[in-house]
C-alpha positions in Angstrom: -0.8 14.6 4.9 -4.2 13.8 6.4 -7.4 14.8 4.7 -9.9 16.4 7.0 -13.5 15.5 6.2 -12.2 13.4 3.2 -13.8 10.3 1.8 -12.9 7.0 3.5 -12.8 3.6 1.8 -16.1 1.7 1.8 -16.9 -1.8 0.7 -17.9 -0.6 -2.8 -14.3 0.6 -3.2 -12.8 -2.9 -2.6 -11.7 -5.2 -5.4 -10.1 -8.6 -4.8 -8.3 -10.3 -7.7 -7.2 -13.9 -7.3 -6.0 -16.5 -9.8 -6.2 -13.8 -12.5 -9.8 -12.9 -12.1 -12.0 -10.5 -10.1 -13.6 -12.4 -7.2 -17.0 -10.9 -7.4 -18.5 -13.3 -4.8 -16.3 -11.9 -2.0 -18.1 -10.8 1.1 -15.2 -9.9 3.2 -11.4 -10.0 3.4 -9.0 -9.7 6.3 -5.3 -10.2 6.4 -2.2 -9.3 8.4 1.3 -10.2 9.5 2.9 -10.7 12.8 6.4 -11.3 14.2 7.6 -13.3 17.1 9.1 -11.0 19.7 10.4 -11.5 23.2 12.0 -9.4 25.9 15.7 -9.7 26.5 17.0 -9.7 30.1 20.4 -9.0 31.5 21.5 -7.4 34.7 18.6 -6.4 36.9 14.9 -7.3 36.6 14.0 -5.0 33.7 14.2 -5.9 30.0 17.3 -4.5 28.2 16.0 -5.0 24.7 13.6 -6.9 22.4 14.6 -9.8 20.3 12.8 -10.4 17.0 12.0 -13.8 15.4 10.1 -15.2 12.5 7.4 -13.3 10.6 4.2 -14.9 9.4 1.2 -13.8 7.4 -2.4 -15.0 7.6 -5.9 -14.0 6.8 -9.4 -15.0 5.8 -11.6 -14.6 2.7 -15.4 -14.7 3.1 -17.1 -15.8 -0.1 -20.5 -17.0 -1.4 -20.9 -20.7 -2.1 -20.7 -20.1 -5.9 -17.4 -18.4 -5.5 -16.0 -21.3 -3.5 -17.1 -23.6 -6.3 -15.2 -21.5 -8.8 -12.0 -21.7 -6.6 -12.5 -25.5 -6.3 -12.6 -25.8 -10.1 -9.2 -24.2 -10.3 -7.7 -27.2 -8.4 -7.2 -30.5 -10.1 -8.4 -32.3 -6.9 -11.4 -29.8 -6.6 -10.1 -29.0 -3.1 -9.0 -25.5 -2.3 -6.5 -27.0 0.2 -4.4 -28.0 -2.9 -4.6 -24.5 -4.4 -1.9 -21.8 -4.3 -2.8 -18.3 -5.7 -1.8 -14.7 -5.3 -4.3 -12.1 -4.2 -4.4 -8.4 -4.9 -6.7 -6.4 -2.7 -7.3 -2.9 -4.1 -9.0 -0.1 -2.2 -10.3 3.1 -3.7 -12.0 4.6 -6.7 -10.2 7.5 -8.4 -13.5 8.4 -10.1 -14.9 9.3 -6.7 -11.8 11.0 -5.4 -10.3 8.2 -3.4 -6.8 7.2 -4.5 -6.2 3.6 -5.5 -4.1 1.5 -3.0 -3.3 -2.2 -3.6 -1.9 -4.8 -1.2 -0.5 -7.9 -2.8 -0.6 -11.3 -1.0 1.8 -13.9 -2.3 1.5 -17.7 -2.3 -1.9 -17.8 -0.6 -2.8 -21.3 0.6 -6.2 -22.0 2.2 -5.9 -23.9 5.5 -9.6 -25.0 5.9 -12.4 -26.0 3.6 -15.9 -26.4 5.1 -19.4 -25.5 4.3 -22.5 -24.9 6.4 -26.0 -23.5 6.0 -28.9 -23.0 8.4 -32.6 -23.0 8.1 -33.8 -19.6 6.9 -30.5 -18.6 5.3 -30.8 -17.0 1.9 -27.2 -17.8 0.9 -24.1 -19.6 2.1 -21.3 -17.4 3.5 -18.1 -19.4 3.7 -15.0 -18.3 5.6 -11.7 -19.5 4.0 -8.8 -19.0 6.4 -5.4 -18.8 4.7 -1.7 -18.3 5.2 0.7 -16.6 2.8 4.4 -16.1 2.5 4.4 -12.3 2.1 2.2 -9.2 2.1 3.4 -6.3 0.0 1.6 -3.4 1.6 0.5 -0.7 -0.8 2.5 -2.2 -3.7 
C-alpha cells in the first residue's frame, strides 16, 4: 500500500554498518545487482525468449579520508584491497514515522584504492568501488 504525502527516506535516515561498526564518515552509498541476459532466436527474425546468465553485484561507498584510514587499519596490509567485510545499509527512523528497512551486502571487497585532494578542498571525499557476492534486499 502506497502512502500518499508520506515521509520519504532522507540522508539523515541512513545508517551504514561495516566490519561491526557504524561507519559515521560515510558520505554516500550506492549498490545494485545485474544479470546477464540475451535474446533467444528460433524460426523467423523475432526473439522467441530470453536466456538468463550469471548475476553480479557491485557498488560504491563514498567516505571521508579519516574513515578510509579506519578501514585500512582493519587490514593487516593496511590496504582495503585485502579487506573483506559485510555491509548493512539501513533506511528509516521509526521515531519519525518511517519504517526501518535494511539491505545486507555480503563479502564486500573493494576494487580500487586511491586518494586525491584539490586546492581549496575542505576535506577529502574518497570513492571506494566494490563488488560483493550477494545483496539481501530488505533483509
